[in-house]
C-alpha positions in Angstrom: 120.1 -91.5 81.1 123.5 -89.9 81.0 124.1 -87.7 84.1 125.6 -84.2 83.7 129.1 -83.7 85.0 129.6 -82.7 88.6 131.7 -79.6 87.7 130.1 -76.2 87.3 128.9 -75.7 83.7 126.1 -74.4 81.4 123.9 -77.1 79.9 122.5 -75.7 76.7 120.9 -78.9 75.6 117.9 -78.7 77.9 114.1 -78.4 77.1 111.2 -77.3 79.2 108.0 -79.2 78.2 104.6 -78.1 79.4 100.9 -79.0 79.2 97.8 -77.4 80.6 95.4 -79.9 82.2 91.8 -79.2 83.3 90.2 -82.6 83.2 92.6 -85.0 85.1 92.4 -86.5 88.5 94.9 -85.5 91.2 95.7 -89.2 91.6 96.7 -89.4 88.0 98.9 -86.4 88.4 100.9 -88.1 91.1 101.2 -91.2 88.9 102.4 -89.1 85.9 105.0 -87.3 88.1 106.4 -90.6 89.3 106.6 -91.9 85.7 108.3 -88.8 84.5 111.0 -88.9 87.2 111.5 -92.7 86.8 112.0 -92.1 83.1 114.8 -89.6 83.8 113.2 -86.1 83.9 115.5 -83.6 85.5 112.5 -81.9 87.2 108.8 -82.1 87.2 106.4 -79.6 88.8 102.8 -78.5 88.8 101.3 -75.0 89.1 97.7 -74.2 89.6 96.3 -72.1 86.8 93.0 -70.8 85.4 92.2 -71.7 81.9 89.5 -70.7 79.4 86.1 -69.9 80.9 87.9 -69.5 84.2 88.2 -73.3 84.6 90.7 -74.3 87.2 93.6 -76.4 85.9 97.1 -77.5 86.3 100.2 -76.5 84.4 102.6 -79.5 84.2 106.1 -78.6 83.5 109.2 -80.9 83.1 112.8 -80.4 82.3 114.7 -82.8 80.2 117.5 -83.0 77.6 116.7 -82.4 74.0 117.5 -86.0 73.2 114.7 -87.2 75.4 111.8 -85.1 74.0 110.3 -88.0 72.1 110.3 -90.3 75.2 108.5 -87.7 77.3 106.0 -86.8 74.6 104.9 -90.4 74.5 104.4 -90.4 78.3 102.5 -87.1 78.3 100.2 -88.2 75.5 99.6 -91.7 76.9 99.2 -90.8 80.6 97.5 -87.3 80.6 94.4 -85.8 78.9 96.4 -83.2 77.0 95.9 -82.6 73.3 99.1 -80.6 72.9 102.6 -80.1 74.3 104.7 -77.0 74.3 108.5 -77.2 74.6 111.1 -74.5 74.8 114.9 -74.8 74.5 116.7 -73.4 77.6 120.1 -73.3 79.3 120.6 -74.5 82.8 123.5 -73.3 84.9 124.6 -76.2 87.1 126.8 -75.7 90.1 129.7 -78.0 90.8 128.6 -80.6 93.4 130.3 -82.6 96.1 128.9 -84.9 98.7 130.0 -85.5 102.3 128.6 -87.4 105.2 127.9 -85.9 108.7 127.7 -88.2 111.7 124.7 -87.4 113.9 123.8 -89.1 117.2 121.4 -91.3 115.1 123.5 -92.1 112.1 125.1 -90.7 109.0 123.4 -88.1 106.7 124.7 -87.2 103.3 125.1 -83.5 102.5 125.1 -82.1 99.0 127.2 -79.1 98.6 127.1 -76.7 95.6 130.1 -74.5 94.4 130.0 -71.4 92.3 133.4 -70.4 90.8 135.1 -72.8 93.2 133.5 -71.4 96.4 130.9 -73.4 98.4 127.6 -71.4 98.3 124.9 -74.0 98.9 124.5 -77.1 101.1 121.6 -79.3 102.1 121.1 -82.5 104.0 119.7 -85.4 102.0 116.0 -85.5 102.8 115.6 -89.3 102.5 118.5 -89.8 105.0 116.8 -87.4 107.4 113.4 -88.9 107.0 114.7 -92.4 107.5 116.3 -91.4 110.8 113.2 -89.6 112.0 111.0 -92.6 111.3 113.5 -95.1 112.8 113.9 -93.1 115.9 110.4 -91.8 116.3 111.5 -88.2 116.4 110.3 -85.1 114.4 112.0 -84.5 111.1 112.8 -81.0 112.0 114.8 -82.3 115.0 116.9 -84.4 112.7 117.6 -81.3 110.5 118.5 -79.2 113.5 121.0 -81.9 114.6 122.4 -82.2 111.1 123.0 -78.4 110.9 124.6 -78.4 114.3 126.9 -81.3 113.3 127.6 -79.7 109.9 128.7 -76.5 111.7 131.2 -78.5 113.7 132.5 -80.3 110.5 132.9 -77.0 108.6 134.7 -75.3 111.5 137.3 -78.1 111.9 
């Protein structure tokens, strides 16, 4: 999969694909989500819904490029119980991104920063880095995040 550029831009070649599911195991849903992400989906998410005859169900939605529709249709038909797929063209506004590392008392954590019109407006610690530190040091995940934000404040102020 070709990754989008890191500069701020509008991506007009995106598609939202969706299916309603009312007869599928939750375990299968986890498997399907993993397959879709492994196959290059930009995003995958589930929303609880009510379907005909007030049956509870799940709305599966995924975002991908238009060029990948066929690949994701094959996965959805093969791995879910759906009989139909809806897809809609859409435009995604992607912020410019940069990455930096913050040194905590337990190790480095990568920070993803987003820029709009050249100004930083979003930043977040990389979850996997924080989780790994929490597990290795037997400390709460929220404590790691607190330390990262503290260290990040010191980095930004320098």
